[in-house]
mmCIF entry with sequence, helices, sheets and N, C-alpha, C, O atoms, coordinates in Angstrom:
data_MODEL
# 
_entry.id   MODEL 
# 
_entity.id                         1 
_entity.type                       polymer 
_entity.pdbx_number_of_molecules   1 
# 
_entity_poly.entity_id                      1 
_entity_poly.type                           'polypeptide(L)' 
_entity_poly.nstd_linkage                   no 
_entity_poly.nstd_monomer                   no 
_entity_poly.pdbx_seq_one_letter_code       MATAEDIGATMFNTVEKDGEIKRAYVILYDLYPGGLGFTEKAFDYARKSY 
_entity_poly.pdbx_seq_one_letter_code_can   MATAEDIGATMFNTVEKDGEIKRAYVILYDLYPGGLGFTEKAFDYARKSY 
_entity_poly.pdbx_strand_id                 A 
# 
loop_
_entity_poly_seq.entity_id 
_entity_poly_seq.num 
_entity_poly_seq.mon_id 
_entity_poly_seq.hetero 
1 1  MET n 
1 2  ALA n 
1 3  THR n 
1 4  ALA n 
1 5  GLU n 
1 6  ASP n 
1 7  ILE n 
1 8  GLY n 
1 9  ALA n 
1 10 THR n 
1 11 MET n 
1 12 PHE n 
1 13 ASN n 
1 14 THR n 
1 15 VAL n 
1 16 GLU n 
1 17 LYS n 
1 18 ASP n 
1 19 GLY n 
1 20 GLU n 
1 21 ILE n 
1 22 LYS n 
1 23 ARG n 
1 24 ALA n 
1 25 TYR n 
1 26 VAL n 
1 27 ILE n 
1 28 LEU n 
1 29 TYR n 
1 30 ASP n 
1 31 LEU n 
1 32 TYR n 
1 33 PRO n 
1 34 GLY n 
1 35 GLY n 
1 36 LEU n 
1 37 GLY n 
1 38 PHE n 
1 39 THR n 
1 40 GLU n 
1 41 LYS n 
1 42 ALA n 
1 43 PHE n 
1 44 ASP n 
1 45 TYR n 
1 46 ALA n 
1 47 ARG n 
1 48 LYS n 
1 49 SER n 
1 50 TYR n 
# 
_struct_asym.id          A 
_struct_asym.entity_id   1 
# 
_struct_conf.conf_type_id            HELX_P 
_struct_conf.id                      HELX_P1 
_struct_conf.pdbx_PDB_helix_id       AA1 
_struct_conf.beg_label_comp_id       PHE 
_struct_conf.beg_label_asym_id       A 
_struct_conf.beg_label_seq_id        38 
_struct_conf.pdbx_beg_PDB_ins_code   ? 
_struct_conf.end_label_comp_id       TYR 
_struct_conf.end_label_asym_id       A 
_struct_conf.end_label_seq_id        45 
_struct_conf.pdbx_end_PDB_ins_code   ? 
_struct_conf.beg_auth_comp_id        PHE 
_struct_conf.beg_auth_asym_id        A 
_struct_conf.beg_auth_seq_id         38 
_struct_conf.end_auth_comp_id        TYR 
_struct_conf.end_auth_asym_id        A 
_struct_conf.end_auth_seq_id         45 
_struct_conf.pdbx_PDB_helix_class    1 
_struct_conf.details                 ? 
_struct_conf.pdbx_PDB_helix_length   8 
# 
_struct_conf_type.id          HELX_P 
_struct_conf_type.criteria    ? 
_struct_conf_type.reference   ? 
# 
_struct_sheet.id               AA1 
_struct_sheet.type             ? 
_struct_sheet.number_strands   2 
_struct_sheet.details          ? 
# 
_struct_sheet_order.sheet_id     AA1 
_struct_sheet_order.range_id_1   1 
_struct_sheet_order.range_id_2   2 
_struct_sheet_order.offset       ? 
_struct_sheet_order.sense        anti-parallel 
# 
loop_
_struct_sheet_range.sheet_id 
_struct_sheet_range.id 
_struct_sheet_range.beg_label_comp_id 
_struct_sheet_range.beg_label_asym_id 
_struct_sheet_range.beg_label_seq_id 
_struct_sheet_range.pdbx_beg_PDB_ins_code 
_struct_sheet_range.end_label_comp_id 
_struct_sheet_range.end_label_asym_id 
_struct_sheet_range.end_label_seq_id 
_struct_sheet_range.pdbx_end_PDB_ins_code 
_struct_sheet_range.beg_auth_comp_id 
_struct_sheet_range.beg_auth_asym_id 
_struct_sheet_range.beg_auth_seq_id 
_struct_sheet_range.end_auth_comp_id 
_struct_sheet_range.end_auth_asym_id 
_struct_sheet_range.end_auth_seq_id 
AA1 1 ILE A 7  ? VAL A 15 ? ILE A 7  VAL A 15 
AA1 2 ILE A 21 ? ASP A 30 ? ILE A 21 ASP A 30 
# 
loop_
_atom_site.group_PDB 
_atom_site.id 
_atom_site.type_symbol 
_atom_site.label_atom_id 
_atom_site.label_alt_id 
_atom_site.label_comp_id 
_atom_site.label_asym_id 
_atom_site.label_entity_id 
_atom_site.label_seq_id 
_atom_site.pdbx_PDB_ins_code 
_atom_site.Cartn_x 
_atom_site.Cartn_y 
_atom_site.Cartn_z 
_atom_site.occupancy 
_atom_site.B_iso_or_equiv 
_atom_site.pdbx_formal_charge 
_atom_site.auth_seq_id 
_atom_site.auth_comp_id 
_atom_site.auth_asym_id 
_atom_site.auth_atom_id 
_atom_site.pdbx_PDB_model_num 
ATOM 1   N N  . MET A 1 1  ? 120.760 71.033 62.536 1.00 0.00 ? 1  MET A N  1 
ATOM 2   C CA . MET A 1 1  ? 119.450 71.560 62.243 1.00 0.00 ? 1  MET A CA 1 
ATOM 3   C C  . MET A 1 1  ? 119.063 71.156 60.822 1.00 0.00 ? 1  MET A C  1 
ATOM 4   O O  . MET A 1 1  ? 119.897 71.186 59.917 1.00 0.00 ? 1  MET A O  1 
ATOM 5   N N  . ALA A 1 2  ? 117.813 70.783 60.630 1.00 0.00 ? 2  ALA A N  1 
ATOM 6   C CA . ALA A 1 2  ? 117.339 70.299 59.326 1.00 0.00 ? 2  ALA A CA 1 
ATOM 7   C C  . ALA A 1 2  ? 117.010 71.459 58.394 1.00 0.00 ? 2  ALA A C  1 
ATOM 8   O O  . ALA A 1 2  ? 116.577 72.528 58.824 1.00 0.00 ? 2  ALA A O  1 
ATOM 9   N N  . THR A 1 3  ? 117.227 71.214 57.110 1.00 0.00 ? 3  THR A N  1 
ATOM 10  C CA . THR A 1 3  ? 116.797 72.155 56.076 1.00 0.00 ? 3  THR A CA 1 
ATOM 11  C C  . THR A 1 3  ? 115.827 71.421 55.152 1.00 0.00 ? 3  THR A C  1 
ATOM 12  O O  . THR A 1 3  ? 115.635 70.212 55.280 1.00 0.00 ? 3  THR A O  1 
ATOM 13  N N  . ALA A 1 4  ? 115.224 72.147 54.235 1.00 0.00 ? 4  ALA A N  1 
ATOM 14  C CA . ALA A 1 4  ? 114.254 71.559 53.305 1.00 0.00 ? 4  ALA A CA 1 
ATOM 15  C C  . ALA A 1 4  ? 114.888 70.471 52.437 1.00 0.00 ? 4  ALA A C  1 
ATOM 16  O O  . ALA A 1 4  ? 114.186 69.585 51.948 1.00 0.00 ? 4  ALA A O  1 
ATOM 17  N N  . GLU A 1 5  ? 116.198 70.528 52.241 1.00 0.00 ? 5  GLU A N  1 
ATOM 18  C CA . GLU A 1 5  ? 116.883 69.530 51.425 1.00 0.00 ? 5  GLU A CA 1 
ATOM 19  C C  . GLU A 1 5  ? 117.160 68.226 52.186 1.00 0.00 ? 5  GLU A C  1 
ATOM 20  O O  . GLU A 1 5  ? 117.600 67.249 51.580 1.00 0.00 ? 5  GLU A O  1 
ATOM 21  N N  . ASP A 1 6  ? 116.913 68.195 53.494 1.00 0.00 ? 6  ASP A N  1 
ATOM 22  C CA . ASP A 1 6  ? 117.202 67.014 54.315 1.00 0.00 ? 6  ASP A CA 1 
ATOM 23  C C  . ASP A 1 6  ? 116.024 66.048 54.426 1.00 0.00 ? 6  ASP A C  1 
ATOM 24  O O  . ASP A 1 6  ? 116.223 64.854 54.652 1.00 0.00 ? 6  ASP A O  1 
ATOM 25  N N  . ILE A 1 7  ? 114.803 66.552 54.271 1.00 0.00 ? 7  ILE A N  1 
ATOM 26  C CA . ILE A 1 7  ? 113.602 65.745 54.512 1.00 0.00 ? 7  ILE A CA 1 
ATOM 27  C C  . ILE A 1 7  ? 112.654 65.846 53.322 1.00 0.00 ? 7  ILE A C  1 
ATOM 28  O O  . ILE A 1 7  ? 112.432 66.931 52.786 1.00 0.00 ? 7  ILE A O  1 
ATOM 29  N N  . GLY A 1 8  ? 112.094 64.700 52.911 1.00 0.00 ? 8  GLY A N  1 
ATOM 30  C CA . GLY A 1 8  ? 111.085 64.663 51.863 1.00 0.00 ? 8  GLY A CA 1 
ATOM 31  C C  . GLY A 1 8  ? 109.761 64.196 52.448 1.00 0.00 ? 8  GLY A C  1 
ATOM 32  O O  . GLY A 1 8  ? 109.727 63.609 53.530 1.00 0.00 ? 8  GLY A O  1 
ATOM 33  N N  . ALA A 1 9  ? 108.677 64.455 51.735 1.00 0.00 ? 9  ALA A N  1 
ATOM 34  C CA . ALA A 1 9  ? 107.353 64.052 52.219 1.00 0.00 ? 9  ALA A CA 1 
ATOM 35  C C  . ALA A 1 9  ? 106.438 63.729 51.048 1.00 0.00 ? 9  ALA A C  1 
ATOM 36  O O  . ALA A 1 9  ? 106.548 64.305 49.966 1.00 0.00 ? 9  ALA A O  1 
ATOM 37  N N  . THR A 1 10 ? 105.534 62.795 51.296 1.00 0.00 ? 10 THR A N  1 
ATOM 38  C CA . THR A 1 10 ? 104.473 62.445 50.355 1.00 0.00 ? 10 THR A CA 1 
ATOM 39  C C  . THR A 1 10 ? 103.186 62.325 51.148 1.00 0.00 ? 10 THR A C  1 
ATOM 40  O O  . THR A 1 10 ? 103.188 61.791 52.258 1.00 0.00 ? 10 THR A O  1 
ATOM 41  N N  . MET A 1 11 ? 102.088 62.816 50.592 1.00 0.00 ? 11 MET A N  1 
ATOM 42  C CA . MET A 1 11 ? 100.788 62.730 51.255 1.00 0.00 ? 11 MET A CA 1 
ATOM 43  C C  . MET A 1 11 ? 99.779  62.117 50.301 1.00 0.00 ? 11 MET A C  1 
ATOM 44  O O  . MET A 1 11 ? 99.800  62.404 49.104 1.00 0.00 ? 11 MET A O  1 
ATOM 45  N N  . PHE A 1 12 ? 98.881  61.263 50.831 1.00 0.00 ? 12 PHE A N  1 
ATOM 46  C CA . PHE A 1 12 ? 97.813  60.711 50.010 1.00 0.00 ? 12 PHE A CA 1 
ATOM 47  C C  . PHE A 1 12 ? 96.654  60.281 50.891 1.00 0.00 ? 12 PHE A C  1 
ATOM 48  O O  . PHE A 1 12 ? 96.798  60.135 52.105 1.00 0.00 ? 12 PHE A O  1 
ATOM 49  N N  . ASN A 1 13 ? 95.500  60.080 50.261 1.00 0.00 ? 13 ASN A N  1 
ATOM 50  C CA . ASN A 1 13 ? 94.275  59.649 50.939 1.00 0.00 ? 13 ASN A CA 1 
ATOM 51  C C  . ASN A 1 13 ? 93.789  58.337 50.353 1.00 0.00 ? 13 ASN A C  1 
ATOM 52  O O  . ASN A 1 13 ? 94.041  58.031 49.188 1.00 0.00 ? 13 ASN A O  1 
ATOM 53  N N  . THR A 1 14 ? 93.087  57.562 51.177 1.00 0.00 ? 14 THR A N  1 
ATOM 54  C CA . THR A 1 14 ? 92.331  56.439 50.643 1.00 0.00 ? 14 THR A CA 1 
ATOM 55  C C  . THR A 1 14 ? 90.878  56.900 50.573 1.00 0.00 ? 14 THR A C  1 
ATOM 56  O O  . THR A 1 14 ? 90.392  57.575 51.480 1.00 0.00 ? 14 THR A O  1 
ATOM 57  N N  . VAL A 1 15 ? 90.194  56.539 49.505 1.00 0.00 ? 15 VAL A N  1 
ATOM 58  C CA . VAL A 1 15 ? 88.856  57.054 49.243 1.00 0.00 ? 15 VAL A CA 1 
ATOM 59  C C  . VAL A 1 15 ? 87.878  55.895 49.059 1.00 0.00 ? 15 VAL A C  1 
ATOM 60  O O  . VAL A 1 15 ? 88.183  54.912 48.383 1.00 0.00 ? 15 VAL A O  1 
ATOM 61  N N  . GLU A 1 16 ? 86.712  56.022 49.665 1.00 0.00 ? 16 GLU A N  1 
ATOM 62  C CA . GLU A 1 16 ? 85.646  55.040 49.492 1.00 0.00 ? 16 GLU A CA 1 
ATOM 63  C C  . GLU A 1 16 ? 85.029  55.185 48.097 1.00 0.00 ? 16 GLU A C  1 
ATOM 64  O O  . GLU A 1 16 ? 85.286  56.172 47.407 1.00 0.00 ? 16 GLU A O  1 
ATOM 65  N N  . LYS A 1 17 ? 84.227  54.220 47.685 1.00 0.00 ? 17 LYS A N  1 
ATOM 66  C CA . LYS A 1 17 ? 83.576  54.280 46.371 1.00 0.00 ? 17 LYS A CA 1 
ATOM 67  C C  . LYS A 1 17 ? 82.660  55.485 46.240 1.00 0.00 ? 17 LYS A C  1 
ATOM 68  O O  . LYS A 1 17 ? 82.485  56.010 45.140 1.00 0.00 ? 17 LYS A O  1 
ATOM 69  N N  . ASP A 1 18 ? 82.065  55.937 47.360 1.00 0.00 ? 18 ASP A N  1 
ATOM 70  C CA . ASP A 1 18 ? 81.172  57.101 47.315 1.00 0.00 ? 18 ASP A CA 1 
ATOM 71  C C  . ASP A 1 18 ? 81.929  58.427 47.354 1.00 0.00 ? 18 ASP A C  1 
ATOM 72  O O  . ASP A 1 18 ? 81.310  59.491 47.366 1.00 0.00 ? 18 ASP A O  1 
ATOM 73  N N  . GLY A 1 19 ? 83.268  58.375 47.373 1.00 0.00 ? 19 GLY A N  1 
ATOM 74  C CA . GLY A 1 19 ? 84.084  59.582 47.343 1.00 0.00 ? 19 GLY A CA 1 
ATOM 75  C C  . GLY A 1 19 ? 84.506  60.086 48.715 1.00 0.00 ? 19 GLY A C  1 
ATOM 76  O O  . GLY A 1 19 ? 85.260  61.054 48.812 1.00 0.00 ? 19 GLY A O  1 
ATOM 77  N N  . GLU A 1 20 ? 84.030  59.443 49.776 1.00 0.00 ? 20 GLU A N  1 
ATOM 78  C CA . GLU A 1 20 ? 84.391  59.865 51.120 1.00 0.00 ? 20 GLU A CA 1 
ATOM 79  C C  . GLU A 1 20 ? 85.833  59.452 51.428 1.00 0.00 ? 20 GLU A C  1 
ATOM 80  O O  . GLU A 1 20 ? 86.240  58.324 51.153 1.00 0.00 ? 20 GLU A O  1 
ATOM 81  N N  . ILE A 1 21 ? 86.598  60.387 52.005 1.00 0.00 ? 21 ILE A N  1 
ATOM 82  C CA . ILE A 1 21 ? 87.979  60.084 52.387 1.00 0.00 ? 21 ILE A CA 1 
ATOM 83  C C  . ILE A 1 21 ? 87.951  59.195 53.619 1.00 0.00 ? 21 ILE A C  1 
ATOM 84  O O  . ILE A 1 21 ? 87.374  59.549 54.647 1.00 0.00 ? 21 ILE A O  1 
ATOM 85  N N  . LYS A 1 22 ? 88.584  58.035 53.499 1.00 0.00 ? 22 LYS A N  1 
ATOM 86  C CA . LYS A 1 22 ? 88.604  57.079 54.601 1.00 0.00 ? 22 LYS A CA 1 
ATOM 87  C C  . LYS A 1 22 ? 89.763  57.360 55.561 1.00 0.00 ? 22 LYS A C  1 
ATOM 88  O O  . LYS A 1 22 ? 89.579  57.361 56.778 1.00 0.00 ? 22 LYS A O  1 
ATOM 89  N N  . ARG A 1 23 ? 90.932  57.594 55.020 1.00 0.00 ? 23 ARG A N  1 
ATOM 90  C CA . ARG A 1 23 ? 92.100  57.822 55.856 1.00 0.00 ? 23 ARG A CA 1 
ATOM 91  C C  . ARG A 1 23 ? 93.121  58.636 55.062 1.00 0.00 ? 23 ARG A C  1 
ATOM 92  O O  . ARG A 1 23 ? 93.271  58.453 53.854 1.00 0.00 ? 23 ARG A O  1 
ATOM 93  N N  . ALA A 1 24 ? 93.817  59.531 55.753 1.00 0.00 ? 24 ALA A N  1 
ATOM 94  C CA . ALA A 1 24 ? 94.878  60.328 55.136 1.00 0.00 ? 24 ALA A CA 1 
ATOM 95  C C  . ALA A 1 24 ? 96.227  59.843 55.668 1.00 0.00 ? 24 ALA A C  1 
ATOM 96  O O  . ALA A 1 24 ? 96.339  59.469 56.835 1.00 0.00 ? 24 ALA A O  1 
ATOM 97  N N  . TYR A 1 25 ? 97.243  59.850 54.816 1.00 0.00 ? 25 TYR A N  1 
ATOM 98  C CA . TYR A 1 25 ? 98.579  59.382 55.183 1.00 0.00 ? 25 TYR A CA 1 
ATOM 99  C C  . TYR A 1 25 ? 99.612  60.453 54.851 1.00 0.00 ? 25 TYR A C  1 
ATOM 100 O O  . TYR A 1 25 ? 99.484  61.165 53.855 1.00 0.00 ? 25 TYR A O  1 
ATOM 101 N N  . VAL A 1 26 ? 100.625 60.557 55.687 1.00 0.00 ? 26 VAL A N  1 
ATOM 102 C CA . VAL A 1 26 ? 101.782 61.411 55.425 1.00 0.00 ? 26 VAL A CA 1 
ATOM 103 C C  . VAL A 1 26 ? 103.012 60.528 55.590 1.00 0.00 ? 26 VAL A C  1 
ATOM 104 O O  . VAL A 1 26 ? 103.181 59.878 56.622 1.00 0.00 ? 26 VAL A O  1 
ATOM 105 N N  . ILE A 1 27 ? 103.859 60.505 54.586 1.00 0.00 ? 27 ILE A N  1 
ATOM 106 C CA . ILE A 1 27 ? 105.093 59.724 54.631 1.00 0.00 ? 27 ILE A CA 1 
ATOM 107 C C  . ILE A 1 27 ? 106.263 60.703 54.622 1.00 0.00 ? 27 ILE A C  1 
ATOM 108 O O  . ILE A 1 27 ? 106.408 61.503 53.698 1.00 0.00 ? 27 ILE A O  1 
ATOM 109 N N  . LEU A 1 28 ? 107.089 60.633 55.655 1.00 0.00 ? 28 LEU A N  1 
ATOM 110 C CA . LEU A 1 28 ? 108.293 61.457 55.737 1.00 0.00 ? 28 LEU A CA 1 
ATOM 111 C C  . LEU A 1 28 ? 109.504 60.568 55.527 1.00 0.00 ? 28 LEU A C  1 
ATOM 112 O O  . LEU A 1 28 ? 109.510 59.411 55.947 1.00 0.00 ? 28 LEU A O  1 
ATOM 113 N N  . TYR A 1 29 ? 110.532 61.102 54.879 1.00 0.00 ? 29 TYR A N  1 
ATOM 114 C CA . TYR A 1 29 ? 111.743 60.316 54.660 1.00 0.00 ? 29 TYR A CA 1 
ATOM 115 C C  . TYR A 1 29 ? 112.960 61.229 54.592 1.00 0.00 ? 29 TYR A C  1 
ATOM 116 O O  . TYR A 1 29 ? 112.884 62.367 54.128 1.00 0.00 ? 29 TYR A O  1 
ATOM 117 N N  . ASP A 1 30 ? 114.092 60.693 55.071 1.00 0.00 ? 30 ASP A N  1 
ATOM 118 C CA . ASP A 1 30 ? 115.364 61.411 54.999 1.00 0.00 ? 30 ASP A CA 1 
ATOM 119 C C  . ASP A 1 30 ? 115.870 61.378 53.569 1.00 0.00 ? 30 ASP A C  1 
ATOM 120 O O  . ASP A 1 30 ? 115.819 60.333 52.921 1.00 0.00 ? 30 ASP A O  1 
ATOM 121 N N  . LEU A 1 31 ? 116.353 62.493 53.071 1.00 0.00 ? 31 LEU A N  1 
ATOM 122 C CA . LEU A 1 31 ? 116.913 62.559 51.725 1.00 0.00 ? 31 LEU A CA 1 
ATOM 123 C C  . LEU A 1 31 ? 118.433 62.341 51.726 1.00 0.00 ? 31 LEU A C  1 
ATOM 124 O O  . LEU A 1 31 ? 119.030 62.144 50.668 1.00 0.00 ? 31 LEU A O  1 
ATOM 125 N N  . TYR A 1 32 ? 119.041 62.375 52.874 1.00 0.00 ? 32 TYR A N  1 
ATOM 126 C CA . TYR A 1 32 ? 120.481 62.175 52.991 1.00 0.00 ? 32 TYR A CA 1 
ATOM 127 C C  . TYR A 1 32 ? 120.788 60.681 52.938 1.00 0.00 ? 32 TYR A C  1 
ATOM 128 O O  . TYR A 1 32 ? 120.146 59.913 53.653 1.00 0.00 ? 32 TYR A O  1 
ATOM 129 N N  . PRO A 1 33 ? 121.737 60.241 52.126 1.00 0.00 ? 33 PRO A N  1 
ATOM 130 C CA . PRO A 1 33 ? 122.065 58.812 52.051 1.00 0.00 ? 33 PRO A CA 1 
ATOM 131 C C  . PRO A 1 33 ? 122.411 58.244 53.438 1.00 0.00 ? 33 PRO A C  1 
ATOM 132 O O  . PRO A 1 33 ? 123.275 58.777 54.135 1.00 0.00 ? 33 PRO A O  1 
ATOM 133 N N  . GLY A 1 34 ? 121.740 57.179 53.821 1.00 0.00 ? 34 GLY A N  1 
ATOM 134 C CA . GLY A 1 34 ? 121.939 56.593 55.141 1.00 0.00 ? 34 GLY A CA 1 
ATOM 135 C C  . GLY A 1 34 ? 121.065 57.209 56.217 1.00 0.00 ? 34 GLY A C  1 
ATOM 136 O O  . GLY A 1 34 ? 120.950 56.668 57.317 1.00 0.00 ? 34 GLY A O  1 
ATOM 137 N N  . GLY A 1 35 ? 120.449 58.342 55.901 1.00 0.00 ? 35 GLY A N  1 
ATOM 138 C CA . GLY A 1 35 ? 119.550 59.010 56.841 1.00 0.00 ? 35 GLY A CA 1 
ATOM 139 C C  . GLY A 1 35 ? 120.287 59.795 57.907 1.00 0.00 ? 35 GLY A C  1 
ATOM 140 O O  . GLY A 1 35 ? 121.429 59.490 58.250 1.00 0.00 ? 35 GLY A O  1 
ATOM 141 N N  . LEU A 1 36 ? 119.617 60.805 58.422 1.00 0.00 ? 36 LEU A N  1 
ATOM 142 C CA . LEU A 1 36 ? 120.155 61.620 59.506 1.00 0.00 ? 36 LEU A CA 1 
ATOM 143 C C  . LEU A 1 36 ? 119.378 61.420 60.802 1.00 0.00 ? 36 LEU A C  1 
ATOM 144 O O  . LEU A 1 36 ? 119.752 61.955 61.846 1.00 0.00 ? 36 LEU A O  1 
ATOM 145 N N  . GLY A 1 37 ? 118.287 60.642 60.731 1.00 0.00 ? 37 GLY A N  1 
ATOM 146 C CA . GLY A 1 37 ? 117.503 60.361 61.928 1.00 0.00 ? 37 GLY A CA 1 
ATOM 147 C C  . GLY A 1 37 ? 116.378 61.342 62.193 1.00 0.00 ? 37 GLY A C  1 
ATOM 148 O O  . GLY A 1 37 ? 115.673 61.207 63.193 1.00 0.00 ? 37 GLY A O  1 
ATOM 149 N N  . PHE A 1 38 ? 116.189 62.334 61.316 1.00 0.00 ? 38 PHE A N  1 
ATOM 150 C CA . PHE A 1 38 ? 115.131 63.323 61.546 1.00 0.00 ? 38 PHE A CA 1 
ATOM 151 C C  . PHE A 1 38 ? 113.745 62.690 61.503 1.00 0.00 ? 38 PHE A C  1 
ATOM 152 O O  . PHE A 1 38 ? 112.912 62.960 62.368 1.00 0.00 ? 38 PHE A O  1 
ATOM 153 N N  . THR A 1 39 ? 113.496 61.859 60.510 1.00 0.00 ? 39 THR A N  1 
ATOM 154 C CA . THR A 1 39 ? 112.158 61.268 60.397 1.00 0.00 ? 39 THR A CA 1 
ATOM 155 C C  . THR A 1 39 ? 111.934 60.215 61.477 1.00 0.00 ? 39 THR A C  1 
ATOM 156 O O  . THR A 1 39 ? 110.801 60.023 61.919 1.00 0.00 ? 39 THR A O  1 
ATOM 157 N N  . GLU A 1 40 ? 112.971 59.541 61.901 1.00 0.00 ? 40 GLU A N  1 
ATOM 158 C CA . GLU A 1 40 ? 112.835 58.587 63.003 1.00 0.00 ? 40 GLU A CA 1 
ATOM 159 C C  . GLU A 1 40 ? 112.417 59.320 64.280 1.00 0.00 ? 40 GLU A C  1 
ATOM 160 O O  . GLU A 1 40 ? 111.574 58.828 65.030 1.00 0.00 ? 40 GLU A O  1 
ATOM 161 N N  . LYS A 1 41 ? 112.993 60.475 64.523 1.00 0.00 ? 41 LYS A N  1 
ATOM 162 C CA . LYS A 1 41 ? 112.635 61.279 65.689 1.00 0.00 ? 41 LYS A CA 1 
ATOM 163 C C  . LYS A 1 41 ? 111.206 61.794 65.556 1.00 0.00 ? 41 LYS A C  1 
ATOM 164 O O  . LYS A 1 41 ? 110.473 61.829 66.544 1.00 0.00 ? 41 LYS A O  1 
ATOM 165 N N  . ALA A 1 42 ? 110.801 62.191 64.361 1.00 0.00 ? 42 ALA A N  1 
ATOM 166 C CA . ALA A 1 42 ? 109.424 62.651 64.143 1.00 0.00 ? 42 ALA A CA 1 
ATOM 167 C C  . ALA A 1 42 ? 108.438 61.526 64.448 1.00 0.00 ? 42 ALA A C  1 
ATOM 168 O O  . ALA A 1 42 ? 107.370 61.768 65.010 1.00 0.00 ? 42 ALA A O  1 
ATOM 169 N N  . PHE A 1 43 ? 108.797 60.297 64.077 1.00 0.00 ? 43 PHE A N  1 
ATOM 170 C CA . PHE A 1 43 ? 107.938 59.139 64.365 1.00 0.00 ? 43 PHE A CA 1 
ATOM 171 C C  . PHE A 1 43 ? 107.747 58.971 65.878 1.00 0.00 ? 43 PHE A C  1 
ATOM 172 O O  . PHE A 1 43 ? 106.665 58.600 66.334 1.00 0.00 ? 43 PHE A O  1 
ATOM 173 N N  . ASP A 1 44 ? 108.802 59.247 66.650 1.00 0.00 ? 44 ASP A N  1 
ATOM 174 C CA . ASP A 1 44 ? 108.694 59.136 68.102 1.00 0.00 ? 44 ASP A CA 1 
ATOM 175 C C  . ASP A 1 44 ? 107.637 60.091 68.658 1.00 0.00 ? 44 ASP A C  1 
ATOM 176 O O  . ASP A 1 44 ? 107.007 59.793 69.673 1.00 0.00 ? 44 ASP A O  1 
ATOM 177 N N  . TYR A 1 45 ? 107.438 61.232 68.002 1.00 0.00 ? 45 TYR A N  1 
ATOM 178 C CA . TYR A 1 45 ? 106.479 62.238 68.461 1.00 0.00 ? 45 TYR A CA 1 
ATOM 179 C C  . TYR A 1 45 ? 105.110 62.104 67.808 1.00 0.00 ? 45 TYR A C  1 
ATOM 180 O O  . TYR A 1 45 ? 104.155 62.762 68.221 1.00 0.00 ? 45 TYR A O  1 
ATOM 181 N N  . ALA A 1 46 ? 105.012 61.257 66.793 1.00 0.00 ? 46 ALA A N  1 
ATOM 182 C CA . ALA A 1 46 ? 103.738 61.093 66.076 1.00 0.00 ? 46 ALA A CA 1 
ATOM 183 C C  . ALA A 1 46 ? 102.693 60.467 66.987 1.00 0.00 ? 46 ALA A C  1 
ATOM 184 O O  . ALA A 1 46 ? 103.010 59.670 67.871 1.00 0.00 ? 46 ALA A O  1 
ATOM 185 N N  . ARG A 1 47 ? 101.460 60.839 66.757 1.00 0.00 ? 47 ARG A N  1 
ATOM 186 C CA . ARG A 1 47 ? 100.352 60.307 67.546 1.00 0.00 ? 47 ARG A CA 1 
ATOM 187 C C  . ARG A 1 47 ? 99.470  59.444 66.654 1.00 0.00 ? 47 ARG A C  1 
ATOM 188 O O  . ARG A 1 47 ? 99.072  59.872 65.570 1.00 0.00 ? 47 ARG A O  1 
ATOM 189 N N  . LYS A 1 48 ? 99.167  58.249 67.095 1.00 0.00 ? 48 LYS A N  1 
ATOM 190 C CA . LYS A 1 48 ? 98.263  57.379 66.336 1.00 0.00 ? 48 LYS A CA 1 
ATOM 191 C C  . LYS A 1 48 ? 96.847  57.880 66.529 1.00 0.00 ? 48 LYS A C  1 
ATOM 192 O O  . LYS A 1 48 ? 96.426  58.167 67.650 1.00 0.00 ? 48 LYS A O  1 
ATOM 193 N N  . SER A 1 49 ? 96.113  57.985 65.429 1.00 0.00 ? 49 SER A N  1 
ATOM 194 C CA . SER A 1 49 ? 94.746  58.513 65.509 1.00 0.00 ? 49 SER A CA 1 
ATOM 195 C C  . SER A 1 49 ? 93.733  57.552 64.912 1.00 0.00 ? 49 SER A C  1 
ATOM 196 O O  . SER A 1 49 ? 92.753  57.981 64.302 1.00 0.00 ? 49 SER A O  1 
ATOM 197 N N  . TYR A 1 50 ? 93.955  56.285 65.079 1.00 0.00 ? 50 TYR A N  1 
ATOM 198 C CA . TYR A 1 50 ? 92.995  55.299 64.573 1.00 0.00 ? 50 TYR A CA 1 
ATOM 199 C C  . TYR A 1 50 ? 92.557  54.377 65.658 1.00 0.00 ? 50 TYR A C  1 
ATOM 200 O O  . TYR A 1 50 ? 91.749  53.480 65.418 1.00 0.00 ? 50 TYR A O  1 
# 
């Protein structure tokens, strides 16, 4: 079972010149050296919305 110390995340947006948010991104990554496969499994469940 994963804990908060196993997974890291970063979020950011791309913004148009007029200030409108074009796209939002979430990056998940394993914090354990070599990975535990949690973020790979999350990718399997992710839905593309573009």
